[in-house]
N, C-alpha and C positions, 0 to 999 in steps of 0.2 A: 420504681424505674429498674430497666433491663436492658442487657446489649441482646436480648433473642427477643425474636418479636413470635409470640402464640398465635395462629391466626384465628385460634378461636376464644381469644382474651380480648379486650380493652388495648388498644395501640398506646405503648409509651414508651417509646427508645429515646435512650438519651442521647443526645448530638453533642452536649456542650464541652469544650476541651478535646474532642475527636478531630485530629488531621487528616482530611479528605483531599490532600494533596495529591495530584497525578502523579503516578508513576511512570515518569519517559524515561525512553533509552534518550543517553546525550546526544545533541547534535553532532554529527557529524558522517562518516563513511560509516557502515556494519557490512558484513558479509549475509545476506539472504539468500532464501529459497523459495523456486515458486510451488505453491501448493495448488493453484487452481487455476487456469485460462480459460476465459472464452468469449465468445461474441454474445454482446445483447444488445435489444435493440434500447433505444434511449429512449427516455422519459418522453419527450415528443410523440417517439415513433417515427422519426422522420431519417435517423441514421442510425450505422450502428456502434456501440462500443466495445472497443477491446479491454476485457476485464481481467485483471492478473491479481492475486491475491499472494501474498509472501510473508514470510516468517524468517525471525533469525534463528540461527542456525547453533549457536555456541549461546551457553550461559551469558546475561550481560546486564553488568548494575545499570540501574535506574539512578534517578536524581532524587528520589527517597533512601536516606542512609539504611543500609541491609535488605534493600528489596532488590531482587535478583529477577530479571525475565530470562525464563528457562522456553528453550527450543518448544516452538508451537505455540507458546504464552501468549506472545506479543505479534500480533499479525499488521500488514497494511494492505491494504486496498488501492489499487490505482484504474484509472480508466484513460482512455486514448480513444478519441473521435475515429471512427473509419467513416468518412464522408464520401456520397456519392461525386462522379464528375462535377455537376452541375451545381451541388454546394461548395466544391472546392474551387471554381471560378468564382461563385458571388463573394467569398470569403478574399479573395484577391490575393491569396499567399497557396503557399504548399501546404496544408493541411495534415499531410503523410510525416514531415519533419520528427516530430514526438515519437512516432510508430516506429521509423526509422533507428534514432538512435538508441531506442526502447530493446529492438531487435539487437543490433550492433553489441548493446549490453549483455544481452543474457545470451546471445549463440557466440559473441568474438568474433564479429564479422566486421566490413566495412563495404562501400558502395558498391565494391568489383565483385564480392561472395555472399552478397547478403540474400537469404533464401525470400520468398515470394511471402506474402502475407495469406496462407490458407490453411484450412483444417489441421492439416498434417504439421503445418510451422505449429499454429497453436497449441497441439498437443504434445507435442517436443516440449514446449518450454517447461511444463508440468515436471517437477524434480531439479531441475537447474537451478547452478548457484550462480549468484552475481554480486555486483556490489552496490549499494543502493546507499544514496545521501538522504538523510535523514536531518530534517528541522522540525523545530516549535513553530508552531502554530495556531492562534486563537481562532475559534470558531464561534459566532455569536449562540448557536444554540448546544454545545457540548462544552466552551470553554476552553483551556489550553491544550493541546494535544502533540501527539508527536506524528511525524507525517513524512511518507517517503515522497519527495521531491524527484528526484533524478535517478535513472538507473545509469552507473556509471562503466565506464570502458574495464574490462577485467586484465590482470597482465598474467593470462596464460601464458 
């Protein structure tokens, strides 16, 4: 048995005694930086999603002793729906609430000076830093994960 898999040889990887506990960053507020932002069609093709990818800025200790998430190693992806006027009416709510709070946290704005959501605003997101609230959530397919659940207003 071996810890190294030889693709040309027989498969025999020792798993007994191995700890596969996920190295999650602790729950709470963490400084993050946006590495990608774009509009993408949703899976049904009926609306668009604002997709934002971000990463930790500082080396961050994880829930596994001795394991540190380095900048660029731990990434978070979020999607916010950008709904048509008709879809918003059908939902019976202001479907832009999440996007407004996200924009405010990223650009340190409020309802009075919040920029419009357009390609220029989305392009300006890349490289910006913000504070993100991270929680541990269980996913039926992938198990326990750390997820960015909210963009928090910064104290600039």
